[in-house]
VOGU-3710 file (C-alpha; in Angstrom, 3 decimals, decimal comma):
1> mqsdycvvig> 110,895/114,755/73,631  113,210/112,987/75,482  113,313/109,412/74,730  113,479/106,967/77,740  110,374/106,926/80,496  109,975/104,133/83,318  107,098/102,744/83,405  105,473/101,205/86,010  103,576/97,963/86,749  102,375/96,731/90,038
11> disksrelrd> 99,566/93,717/90,216  98,036/91,872/93,333  99,922/88,484/94,742  97,281/85,555/94,040  93,726/88,915/94,887  91,744/85,756/94,290  92,189/84,807/97,446  92,107/87,941/99,051  89,686/88,697/101,851  86,726/91,577/101,498
21> raaiqerfka> 88,339/92,269/98,010  85,805/94,681/97,675  87,670/96,948/100,024  90,698/96,378/99,584  89,683/97,535/95,728  88,909/100,508/97,329  92,680/101,061/99,210  93,933/100,226/96,226  91,893/102,717/94,143  92,340/105,378/96,726
31> aieeinqrft> 96,400/104,205/96,948  97,115/105,477/93,866  95,408/108,562/94,257  97,602/108,956/97,332  100,842/107,851/94,610  100,227/110,559/92,028  99,262/113,579/94,438  103,025/112,521/96,036  104,752/111,554/92,942  103,223/114,256/90,598
41> dfivsrflvt> 106,616/116,301/90,035  107,828/112,828/88,152  103,845/111,517/86,317  104,363/111,822/82,845  101,222/109,839/82,632  99,324/109,426/86,059  98,708/106,028/87,468  95,477/103,749/86,970  93,904/100,067/87,825  94,449/98,146/84,176
51> igdefqgvln> 93,488/94,703/83,744  92,342/92,780/86,967  94,320/93,793/89,527  97,408/96,105/88,021  98,161/99,579/87,613  100,343/101,047/85,698  101,739/105,048/85,607  104,218/106,492/83,618  107,732/107,811/85,708  109,687/111,195/83,657
61> dvansydviv> 112,812/108,577/84,380  113,630/105,676/87,020  115,369/108,073/89,337  112,251/107,568/91,247  110,662/104,668/90,883  112,198/101,829/93,849  110,081/105,081/95,821  106,932/104,501/94,348  107,313/101,196/95,108  107,823/101,291/98,922
71> amrellypvq> 105,158/103,356/98,402  102,655/101,398/97,538  102,970/98,931/99,813  102,970/101,058/102,435  99,658/102,153/101,294  98,387/98,455/100,546  100,110/96,696/103,974  99,464/93,418/104,148  98,419/92,916/100,392  101,379/92,393/98,079
81> fvfgvgvgti> 103,070/92,567/94,923  104,877/91,830/91,784  106,201/95,113/90,744  107,921/95,278/86,703  110,266/98,152/86,231  109,905/99,185/82,457  112,542/101,903/81,386  113,316/102,542/77,571  111,360/105,384/75,112  107,231/105,152/74,254
91> tteiapeaig> 106,285/105,330/70,666  102,384/106,299/70,779  101,062/109,827/71,500  102,043/110,353/75,001  98,788/110,746/77,301  97,999/112,383/80,857  97,138/108,721/81,636  98,767/105,572/81,692  96,502/103,976/78,821  96,365/103,235/75,065
101> mdgpafhnar> 99,927/104,139/75,043  103,304/101,672/73,532  106,606/101,811/73,230  109,987/99,267/74,575  109,758/101,737/78,146  106,146/99,548/77,807  107,207/96,182/76,940  110,910/95,534/79,557  107,592/96,772/82,194  105,778/94,348/80,659
111> aaleegkeeg> 108,822/91,529/80,709  110,141/92,072/84,001  106,724/92,394/85,559  105,847/88,400/83,837  110,068/87,206/84,748  109,407/88,881/88,675  106,445/86,530/88,732  107,359/83,045/87,279  110,805/83,516/89,141  108,942/83,975/92,725
121> yevryrglge> 110,346/87,699/92,922  108,555/90,552/93,607  110,001/93,314/92,239  112,782/92,600/88,702  114,068/96,378/86,571  114,694/95,976/82,094  115,890/98,184/80,108  118,986/100,535/82,302  121,255/97,644/79,652  123,901/96,104/81,680
131> pfdylinaml> 125,640/96,032/83,591  122,228/98,221/85,732  119,810/95,492/85,134  121,801/92,752/86,169  123,019/95,554/89,885  120,329/96,432/90,153  118,451/92,586/90,273  120,395/90,811/92,506  120,227/93,662/95,036  117,022/93,489/94,935
141> vliealkrrw> 117,627/90,493/95,657  119,157/90,806/98,891  117,244/93,651/100,028  113,361/91,675/100,260  115,337/88,660/101,681  115,911/90,362/104,379  112,178/92,346/103,328  109,943/88,919/103,615  111,015/88,145/106,947  109,383/91,814/108,613
151> terqfkvisi> 107,234/91,049/111,033  104,237/93,469/111,056  105,311/95,224/114,252  108,289/95,107/112,139  106,726/96,322/109,351  104,854/99,535/110,798  107,746/100,389/112,821  109,708/100,616/109,473  107,191/102,437/108,254  106,708/105,244/110,672
161> yrqtgsqaev> 110,636/105,309/111,230  110,957/105,865/107,224  108,368/109,104/107,605  110,180/110,810/110,978  113,644/109,317/110,646  112,990/109,435/114,542  113,312/106,594/116,738  111,601/108,995/119,615  108,671/110,086/116,862  107,625/106,519/116,281
171> arrlkvsraa> 108,440/105,673/119,980  105,865/108,497/121,074  103,019/107,383/118,687  103,007/103,968/119,607  103,141/104,430/122,998  107,004/102,814/123,161  109,616/103,566/124,658  112,151/104,512/122,558  114,656/100,868/123,230  111,566/99,403/121,562
181> isqtlaaagw> 112,213/100,797/118,702  115,771/100,535/118,521  115,116/96,861/119,063  112,484/96,105/116,669  114,581/97,675/114,016  117,154/95,946/114,623  114,983/92,907/114,932  114,070/93,757/111,185  117,542/93,850/109,855  116,830/97,800/109,088
191> davavgedal> 120,925/99,039/109,113  121,160/96,797/106,627  118,278/96,768/104,186  118,293/101,168/104,817  122,704/100,747/103,263  121,133/98,473/100,815  117,814/100,636/99,359  120,164/103,879/100,034  122,867/102,117/97,582  120,057/101,154/95,011
201> rrllstgvqk> 119,351/104,942/94,840  122,642/105,627/94,053  122,799/102,987/91,083  119,204/104,396/89,761  120,111/107,850/89,649  123,402/106,486/87,849  120,866/104,230/85,541  119,766/107,463/85,044  122,615/110,055/83,224  123,102/106,843/81,060
211> sf> 120,073/106,244/79,641  118,636/109,058/79,892
//
């Protein structure tokens, strides 16, 4: 059995203020199923809804955790989340779904989630040790500061651009000029976000080598 795992917990922000909660719950469940299918090669215990508007799952390492977060946000936009990601051991038997288990990985994820809620952060990591926890969370503060300014249009353009990697394809799908897409990406500060996210993924992979 491997020594460390990665637990991701997500909680819908201000869920009681959302309109048409029944429809959102259906989208929520569908999004979780999509996550389970898309990241099946990295999932140890499948993601599922746990309590209220929370969901959680267990990954084989932390390297793909940020991509899970990005995907969940895109699938359920404009619903907002707070995410806590924890790294550590699991002291109980590994289950097919992420429920009924315990250990430092879960404790770290819960602590990271609560820290995010208390201090107003969208994503927090805990359990990789220093300096990784500090560096990862500091980078996320900067990335999220830019993302928080995105309009719905900018979010949509960037979501399609993430999928295709082609401004021309985004323009074709949205029936606008390529110049319009370029301007939207520039206004959203996409180049800075992309560099930050690439650095974050590299740092997470480095953390994997140190912790797993």
